[in-house]
VMD Tcl script that builds the backbone (N, CA, C; Angstrom):
set m [mol new atoms 360]
animate dup $m
set s [atomselect $m all]
$s set {name element resname resid chain x y z} {
  {N N MET 1 A 90.289 120.277 125.211}
  {CA C MET 1 A 89.850 120.142 123.832}
  {C C MET 1 A 88.498 120.827 123.697}
  {N N ASN 2 A 88.397 121.685 122.692}
  {CA C ASN 2 A 87.116 122.377 122.532}
  {C C ASN 2 A 86.118 121.459 121.827}
  {N N SER 3 A 84.872 121.873 121.836}
  {CA C SER 3 A 83.810 121.014 121.293}
  {C C SER 3 A 83.923 120.858 119.782}
  {N N ARG 4 A 84.476 121.870 119.107}
  {CA C ARG 4 A 84.615 121.780 117.654}
  {C C ARG 4 A 85.595 120.675 117.264}
  {N N LYS 5 A 86.722 120.601 117.954}
  {CA C LYS 5 A 87.694 119.542 117.671}
  {C C LYS 5 A 87.114 118.184 118.024}
  {N N ALA 6 A 86.374 118.096 119.095}
  {CA C ALA 6 A 85.756 116.832 119.486}
  {C C ALA 6 A 84.760 116.376 118.434}
  {N N ALA 7 A 84.016 117.310 117.868}
  {CA C ALA 7 A 83.042 116.959 116.830}
  {C C ALA 7 A 83.750 116.443 115.586}
  {N N LEU 8 A 84.886 117.040 115.217}
  {CA C LEU 8 A 85.640 116.579 114.054}
  {C C LEU 8 A 86.205 115.182 114.273}
  {N N ILE 9 A 86.666 114.917 115.490}
  {CA C ILE 9 A 87.208 113.598 115.803}
  {C C ILE 9 A 86.109 112.548 115.725}
  {N N VAL 10 A 84.918 112.884 116.198}
  {CA C VAL 10 A 83.811 111.936 116.140}
  {C C VAL 10 A 83.374 111.713 114.699}
  {N N LYS 11 A 83.329 112.761 113.896}
  {CA C LYS 11 A 82.864 112.634 112.520}
  {C C LYS 11 A 83.902 111.959 111.625}
  {N N SER 12 A 85.167 112.146 111.882}
  {CA C SER 12 A 86.196 111.560 111.025}
  {C C SER 12 A 86.144 110.036 111.030}
  {N N PRO 13 A 86.042 109.369 112.188}
  {CA C PRO 13 A 85.910 107.917 112.152}
  {C C PRO 13 A 84.624 107.478 111.449}
  {N N PHE 14 A 83.572 108.274 111.583}
  {CA C PHE 14 A 82.322 107.952 110.906}
  {C C PHE 14 A 82.521 107.981 109.392}
  {N N ILE 15 A 83.191 109.008 108.900}
  {CA C ILE 15 A 83.463 109.113 107.465}
  {C C ILE 15 A 84.374 107.972 107.024}
  {N N ALA 16 A 85.386 107.692 107.822}
  {CA C ALA 16 A 86.306 106.605 107.482}
  {C C ALA 16 A 85.584 105.259 107.448}
  {N N SER 17 A 84.681 105.031 108.392}
  {CA C SER 17 A 83.957 103.759 108.408}
  {C C SER 17 A 82.999 103.665 107.222}
  {N N LEU 18 A 82.404 104.799 106.817}
  {CA C LEU 18 A 81.553 104.779 105.622}
  {C C LEU 18 A 82.367 104.438 104.378}
  {N N ALA 19 A 83.528 105.048 104.254}
  {CA C ALA 19 A 84.382 104.769 103.105}
  {C C ALA 19 A 84.839 103.310 103.104}
  {N N LEU 20 A 85.206 102.798 104.262}
  {CA C LEU 20 A 85.618 101.401 104.365}
  {C C LEU 20 A 84.470 100.466 104.018}
  {N N GLY 21 A 83.280 100.773 104.512}
  {CA C GLY 21 A 82.107 99.948 104.206}
  {C C GLY 21 A 81.794 99.941 102.726}
  {N N ALA 22 A 81.872 101.102 102.093}
  {CA C ALA 22 A 81.609 101.178 100.655}
  {C C ALA 22 A 82.648 100.381 99.875}
  {N N THR 23 A 83.894 100.456 100.308}
  {CA C THR 23 A 84.957 99.704 99.635}
  {C C THR 23 A 84.737 98.204 99.787}
  {N N LEU 24 A 84.360 97.776 100.968}
  {CA C LEU 24 A 84.127 96.350 101.186}
  {C C LEU 24 A 82.936 95.853 100.384}
  {N N LEU 25 A 81.878 96.645 100.326}
  {CA C LEU 25 A 80.711 96.244 99.538}
  {C C LEU 25 A 81.048 96.161 98.060}
  {N N ALA 26 A 81.838 97.100 97.578}
  {CA C ALA 26 A 82.238 97.073 96.167}
  {C C ALA 26 A 83.108 95.845 95.893}
  {N N GLY 27 A 83.944 95.483 96.837}
  {CA C GLY 27 A 84.800 94.313 96.673}
  {C C GLY 27 A 84.033 93.006 96.696}
  {N N CYS 28 A 82.898 92.992 97.368}
  {CA C CYS 28 A 82.091 91.783 97.470}
  {C C CYS 28 A 81.085 91.652 96.335}
  {N N ALA 29 A 81.099 92.557 95.403}
  {CA C ALA 29 A 80.111 92.539 94.324}
  {C C ALA 29 A 80.273 91.300 93.457}
  {N N GLY 30 A 81.443 90.730 93.409}
  {CA C GLY 30 A 81.678 89.518 92.626}
  {C C GLY 30 A 81.893 89.851 91.160}
  {N N GLY 31 A 82.859 89.225 90.570}
  {CA C GLY 31 A 83.132 89.478 89.162}
  {C C GLY 31 A 83.828 90.805 88.958}
  {N N ALA 32 A 84.160 91.047 87.725}
  {CA C ALA 32 A 84.846 92.288 87.382}
  {C C ALA 32 A 83.850 93.436 87.334}
  {N N LEU 33 A 84.312 94.598 87.717}
  {CA C LEU 33 A 83.457 95.774 87.674}
  {C C LEU 33 A 83.358 96.284 86.244}
  {N N THR 34 A 82.184 96.764 85.889}
  {CA C THR 34 A 82.021 97.370 84.574}
  {C C THR 34 A 82.620 98.769 84.603}
  {N N THR 35 A 82.770 99.339 83.438}
  {CA C THR 35 A 83.305 100.701 83.347}
  {C C THR 35 A 82.376 101.681 84.053}
  {N N ARG 36 A 81.076 101.456 83.940}
  {CA C ARG 36 A 80.103 102.315 84.611}
  {C C ARG 36 A 80.291 102.249 86.133}
  {N N GLU 37 A 80.473 101.043 86.662}
  {CA C GLU 37 A 80.661 100.879 88.103}
  {C C GLU 37 A 81.971 101.502 88.573}
  {N N LYS 38 A 83.024 101.340 87.764}
  {CA C LYS 38 A 84.304 101.960 88.116}
  {C C LYS 38 A 84.176 103.478 88.148}
  {N N GLY 39 A 83.502 104.036 87.144}
  {CA C GLY 39 A 83.294 105.488 87.102}
  {C C GLY 39 A 82.502 105.975 88.289}
  {N N ALA 40 A 81.468 105.224 88.660}
  {CA C ALA 40 A 80.658 105.612 89.818}
  {C C ALA 40 A 81.485 105.560 91.095}
  {N N GLY 41 A 82.297 104.534 91.244}
  {CA C GLY 41 A 83.131 104.416 92.441}
  {C C GLY 41 A 84.174 105.511 92.538}
  {N N ILE 42 A 84.831 105.781 91.420}
  {CA C ILE 42 A 85.842 106.846 91.414}
  {C C ILE 42 A 85.185 108.190 91.681}
  {N N GLY 43 A 84.027 108.410 91.054}
  {CA C GLY 43 A 83.310 109.664 91.274}
  {C C GLY 43 A 82.863 109.825 92.717}
  {N N ALA 44 A 82.383 108.748 93.321}
  {CA C ALA 44 A 81.929 108.811 94.711}
  {C C ALA 44 A 83.090 109.110 95.658}
  {N N LEU 45 A 84.215 108.447 95.439}
  {CA C LEU 45 A 85.368 108.687 96.302}
  {C C LEU 45 A 85.918 110.102 96.116}
  {N N GLY 46 A 86.023 110.516 94.856}
  {CA C GLY 46 A 86.500 111.873 94.589}
  {C C GLY 46 A 85.543 112.915 95.125}
  {N N GLY 47 A 84.244 112.676 94.954}
  {CA C GLY 47 A 83.239 113.602 95.471}
  {C C GLY 47 A 83.258 113.672 96.988}
  {N N ALA 48 A 83.450 112.529 97.637}
  {CA C ALA 48 A 83.523 112.519 99.098}
  {C C ALA 48 A 84.735 113.304 99.589}
  {N N ALA 49 A 85.864 113.112 98.910}
  {CA C ALA 49 A 87.076 113.838 99.306}
  {C C ALA 49 A 86.900 115.339 99.128}
  {N N MET 50 A 86.423 115.730 97.947}
  {CA C MET 50 A 86.235 117.165 97.694}
  {C C MET 50 A 85.153 117.747 98.595}
  {N N GLY 51 A 84.065 116.996 98.781}
  {CA C GLY 51 A 82.996 117.465 99.664}
  {C C GLY 51 A 83.468 117.602 101.093}
  {N N GLY 52 A 84.304 116.670 101.533}
  {CA C GLY 52 A 84.848 116.756 102.891}
  {C C GLY 52 A 85.757 117.956 103.066}
  {N N ILE 53 A 86.558 118.237 102.043}
  {CA C ILE 53 A 87.451 119.399 102.108}
  {C C ILE 53 A 86.646 120.688 102.125}
  {N N ILE 54 A 85.691 120.772 101.206}
  {CA C ILE 54 A 84.858 121.984 101.155}
  {C C ILE 54 A 84.006 122.091 102.417}
  {N N GLY 55 A 83.466 120.966 102.860}
  {CA C GLY 55 A 82.648 120.978 104.074}
  {C C GLY 55 A 83.438 121.375 105.300}
  {N N SER 56 A 84.711 120.984 105.372}
  {CA C SER 56 A 85.510 121.359 106.541}
  {C C SER 56 A 85.797 122.856 106.553}
  {N N ALA 57 A 85.790 123.472 105.363}
  {CA C ALA 57 A 85.996 124.924 105.304}
  {C C ALA 57 A 84.817 125.671 105.918}
  {N N VAL 58 A 83.644 125.060 105.865}
  {CA C VAL 58 A 82.454 125.695 106.460}
  {C C VAL 58 A 82.040 124.979 107.740}
  {N N HIS 59 A 82.950 124.164 108.274}
  {CA C HIS 59 A 82.786 123.479 109.556}
  {C C HIS 59 A 81.704 122.398 109.534}
  {N N HIS 60 A 81.502 121.771 108.401}
  {CA C HIS 60 A 80.574 120.646 108.284}
  {C C HIS 60 A 81.161 119.592 107.337}
  {N N PRO 61 A 82.273 118.949 107.752}
  {CA C PRO 61 A 82.930 118.010 106.840}
  {C C PRO 61 A 82.086 116.781 106.515}
  {N N ALA 62 A 81.309 116.283 107.482}
  {CA C ALA 62 A 80.502 115.092 107.224}
  {C C ALA 62 A 79.406 115.391 106.210}
  {N N ALA 63 A 78.740 116.522 106.377}
  {CA C ALA 63 A 77.689 116.895 105.430}
  {C C ALA 63 A 78.298 117.145 104.056}
  {N N GLY 64 A 79.437 117.812 104.009}
  {CA C GLY 64 A 80.110 118.055 102.736}
  {C C GLY 64 A 80.509 116.768 102.051}
  {N N ALA 65 A 81.017 115.812 102.833}
  {CA C ALA 65 A 81.417 114.529 102.268}
  {C C ALA 65 A 80.205 113.763 101.746}
  {N N ALA 66 A 79.117 113.808 102.486}
  {CA C ALA 66 A 77.906 113.107 102.052}
  {C C ALA 66 A 77.351 113.715 100.773}
  {N N ILE 67 A 77.282 115.020 100.722}
  {CA C ILE 67 A 76.782 115.691 99.526}
  {C C ILE 67 A 77.730 115.468 98.354}
  {N N GLY 68 A 79.038 115.583 98.611}
  {CA C GLY 68 A 80.028 115.346 97.567}
  {C C GLY 68 A 79.980 113.924 97.045}
  {N N THR 69 A 79.730 112.966 97.933}
  {CA C THR 69 A 79.618 111.568 97.521}
  {C C THR 69 A 78.444 111.387 96.567}
  {N N ALA 70 A 77.309 111.984 96.926}
  {CA C ALA 70 A 76.123 111.847 96.079}
  {C C ALA 70 A 76.354 112.461 94.699}
  {N N PHE 71 A 76.889 113.663 94.667}
  {CA C PHE 71 A 77.145 114.309 93.386}
  {C C PHE 71 A 78.233 113.567 92.594}
  {N N GLY 72 A 79.283 113.160 93.288}
  {CA C GLY 72 A 80.361 112.427 92.621}
  {C C GLY 72 A 79.894 111.088 92.080}
  {N N LEU 73 A 79.041 110.419 92.827}
  {CA C LEU 73 A 78.495 109.141 92.375}
  {C C LEU 73 A 77.700 109.335 91.093}
  {N N GLY 74 A 76.840 110.332 91.087}
  {CA C GLY 74 A 76.044 110.597 89.891}
  {C C GLY 74 A 76.892 110.984 88.700}
  {N N ALA 75 A 77.824 111.890 88.915}
  {CA C ALA 75 A 78.684 112.341 87.813}
  {C C ALA 75 A 79.569 111.201 87.322}
  {N N GLY 76 A 80.137 110.443 88.240}
  {CA C GLY 76 A 80.991 109.315 87.855}
  {C C GLY 76 A 80.213 108.250 87.103}
  {N N ALA 77 A 78.980 108.003 87.513}
  {CA C ALA 77 A 78.159 107.012 86.819}
  {C C ALA 77 A 77.833 107.483 85.405}
  {N N LEU 78 A 77.563 108.778 85.244}
  {CA C LEU 78 A 77.284 109.303 83.904}
  {C C LEU 78 A 78.501 109.179 82.993}
  {N N VAL 79 A 79.659 109.547 83.510}
  {CA C VAL 79 A 80.887 109.442 82.713}
  {C C VAL 79 A 81.179 107.975 82.414}
  {N N GLY 80 A 81.057 107.124 83.429}
  {CA C GLY 80 A 81.295 105.694 83.228}
  {C C GLY 80 A 80.325 105.093 82.227}
  {N N ASP 81 A 79.074 105.569 82.251}
  {CA C ASP 81 A 78.075 105.080 81.304}
  {C C ASP 81 A 78.454 105.445 79.873}
  {N N GLN 82 A 78.928 106.662 79.686}
  {CA C GLN 82 A 79.368 107.086 78.348}
  {C C GLN 82 A 80.554 106.239 77.877}
  {N N LEU 83 A 81.509 106.014 78.758}
  {CA C LEU 83 A 82.667 105.194 78.397}
  {C C LEU 83 A 82.248 103.754 78.114}
  {N N GLN 84 A 81.308 103.247 78.898}
  {CA C GLN 84 A 80.797 101.889 78.690}
  {C C GLN 84 A 80.130 101.786 77.319}
  {N N GLY 85 A 79.366 102.800 76.946}
  {CA C GLY 85 A 78.721 102.806 75.633}
  {C C GLY 85 A 79.738 102.793 74.510}
  {N N ARG 86 A 80.809 103.555 74.671}
  {CA C ARG 86 A 81.858 103.570 73.643}
  {C C ARG 86 A 82.571 102.222 73.557}
  {N N GLU 87 A 82.821 101.615 74.714}
  {CA C GLU 87 A 83.453 100.295 74.707}
  {C C GLU 87 A 82.555 99.273 74.019}
  {N N ASN 88 A 81.253 99.333 74.305}
  {CA C ASN 88 A 80.322 98.404 73.675}
  {C C ASN 88 A 80.277 98.616 72.166}
  {N N ALA 89 A 80.269 99.870 71.740}
  {CA C ALA 89 A 80.249 100.166 70.303}
  {C C ALA 89 A 81.527 99.664 69.636}
  {N N ALA 90 A 82.667 99.854 70.287}
  {CA C ALA 90 A 83.939 99.376 69.737}
  {C C ALA 90 A 83.952 97.851 69.654}
  {N N TYR 91 A 83.409 97.190 70.663}
  {CA C TYR 91 A 83.335 95.728 70.653}
  {C C TYR 91 A 82.457 95.248 69.502}
  {N N ASP 92 A 81.294 95.886 69.335}
  {CA C ASP 92 A 80.401 95.512 68.242}
  {C C ASP 92 A 81.077 95.725 66.891}
  {N N GLN 93 A 81.806 96.815 66.768}
  {CA C GLN 93 A 82.508 97.104 65.523}
  {C C GLN 93 A 83.590 96.051 65.260}
  {N N ASP 94 A 84.315 95.657 66.299}
  {CA C ASP 94 A 85.329 94.604 66.147}
  {C C ASP 94 A 84.691 93.285 65.716}
  {N N GLN 95 A 83.534 92.969 66.283}
  {CA C GLN 95 A 82.834 91.744 65.907}
  {C C GLN 95 A 82.426 91.783 64.439}
  {N N GLN 96 A 81.950 92.936 63.983}
  {CA C GLN 96 A 81.556 93.078 62.589}
  {C C GLN 96 A 82.767 92.967 61.661}
  {N N ILE 97 A 83.878 93.558 62.057}
  {CA C ILE 97 A 85.113 93.453 61.267}
  {C C ILE 97 A 85.557 91.992 61.160}
  {N N ASN 98 A 85.505 91.277 62.279}
  {CA C ASN 98 A 85.888 89.857 62.249}
  {C C ASN 98 A 84.964 89.050 61.354}
  {N N ALA 99 A 83.667 89.333 61.428}
  {CA C ALA 99 A 82.711 88.623 60.564}
  {C C ALA 99 A 82.985 88.929 59.098}
  {N N ASN 100 A 83.294 90.180 58.777}
  {CA C ASN 100 A 83.615 90.549 57.390}
  {C C ASN 100 A 84.882 89.852 56.913}
  {N N GLN 101 A 85.882 89.753 57.785}
  {CA C GLN 101 A 87.122 89.072 57.409}
  {C C GLN 101 A 86.870 87.586 57.153}
  {N N GLN 102 A 86.040 86.976 57.971}
  {CA C GLN 102 A 85.701 85.562 57.757}
  {C C GLN 102 A 84.991 85.366 56.419}
  {N N GLU 103 A 84.068 86.271 56.100}
  {CA C GLU 103 A 83.342 86.191 54.833}
  {C C GLU 103 A 84.294 86.377 53.653}
  {N N LEU 104 A 85.230 87.307 53.757}
  {CA C LEU 104 A 86.215 87.503 52.688}
  {C C LEU 104 A 87.066 86.256 52.489}
  {N N GLN 105 A 87.486 85.648 53.578}
  {CA C GLN 105 A 88.292 84.427 53.469}
  {C C GLN 105 A 87.476 83.308 52.819}
  {N N ARG 106 A 86.217 83.196 53.186}
  {CA C ARG 106 A 85.357 82.173 52.579}
  {C C ARG 106 A 85.214 82.415 51.080}
  {N N GLN 107 A 84.993 83.657 50.691}
  {CA C GLN 107 A 84.847 83.973 49.269}
  {C C GLN 107 A 86.145 83.737 48.503}
  {N N ARG 108 A 87.276 84.045 49.114}
  {CA C ARG 108 A 88.571 83.793 48.450}
  {C C ARG 108 A 88.789 82.292 48.240}
  {N N ARG 109 A 88.436 81.500 49.245}
  {CA C ARG 109 A 88.555 80.039 49.095}
  {C C ARG 109 A 87.645 79.541 47.973}
  {N N GLU 110 A 86.452 80.091 47.922}
  {CA C GLU 110 A 85.499 79.695 46.894}
  {C C GLU 110 A 86.022 80.060 45.492}
  {N N ILE 111 A 86.606 81.243 45.376}
  {CA C ILE 111 A 87.191 81.664 44.088}
  {C C ILE 111 A 88.357 80.760 43.717}
  {N N ASP 112 A 89.210 80.434 44.687}
  {CA C ASP 112 A 90.333 79.531 44.416}
  {C C ASP 112 A 89.837 78.158 43.983}
  {N N ASP 113 A 88.767 77.668 44.615}
  {CA C ASP 113 A 88.198 76.371 44.229}
  {C C ASP 113 A 87.672 76.423 42.802}
  {N N LEU 114 A 87.026 77.516 42.459}
  {CA C LEU 114 A 86.509 77.649 41.095}
  {C C LEU 114 A 87.644 77.732 40.075}
  {N N ARG 115 A 88.727 78.383 40.401}
  {CA C ARG 115 A 89.876 78.484 39.496}
  {C C ARG 115 A 90.554 77.130 39.298}
  {N N ASN 116 A 90.541 76.312 40.308}
  {CA C ASN 116 A 91.220 75.014 40.243}
  {C C ASN 116 A 90.372 73.931 39.598}
  {N N ARG 117 A 89.117 74.186 39.329}
  {CA C ARG 117 A 88.262 73.191 38.683}
  {C C ARG 117 A 88.663 73.049 37.205}
  {N N PRO 118 A 88.612 71.846 36.738}
  {CA C PRO 118 A 88.890 71.667 35.306}
  {C C PRO 118 A 87.710 72.188 34.482}
  {N N GLU 119 A 88.040 72.792 33.356}
  {CA C GLU 119 A 87.000 73.305 32.484}
  {C C GLU 119 A 86.536 72.227 31.534}
  {N N TYR 120 A 85.328 72.310 31.066}
  {CA C TYR 120 A 84.790 71.323 30.133}
  {C C TYR 120 A 85.070 71.713 28.724}
}
mol reanalyze $m
mol bondsrecalc $m
mol representation Tube
mol addrep $m
């Protein structure tokens, strides 16, 4: 076995253990993940995969995976943050719609009460 193959074998378990550790830490975070956290995780995993592939083309898969993870984490967090903002805005809008519907129902009841009152 040449030294290049030996180096890849040594680095592959290292990359696998890093990925496993990150997965376990994410699982232990407790509670449901936010959209931002999901985006960051997906970006980090995708970046690590792409970085590892590109890095292996230049004979540095571990460095490529590490760099890809960092870039993917940042990009995924940005995308997740944007999606989280949209979800929050939609939630706020739904809350306002519900409040408006409650107010309309209250006003309709009030109008019905006024119609049912005897006139003097």
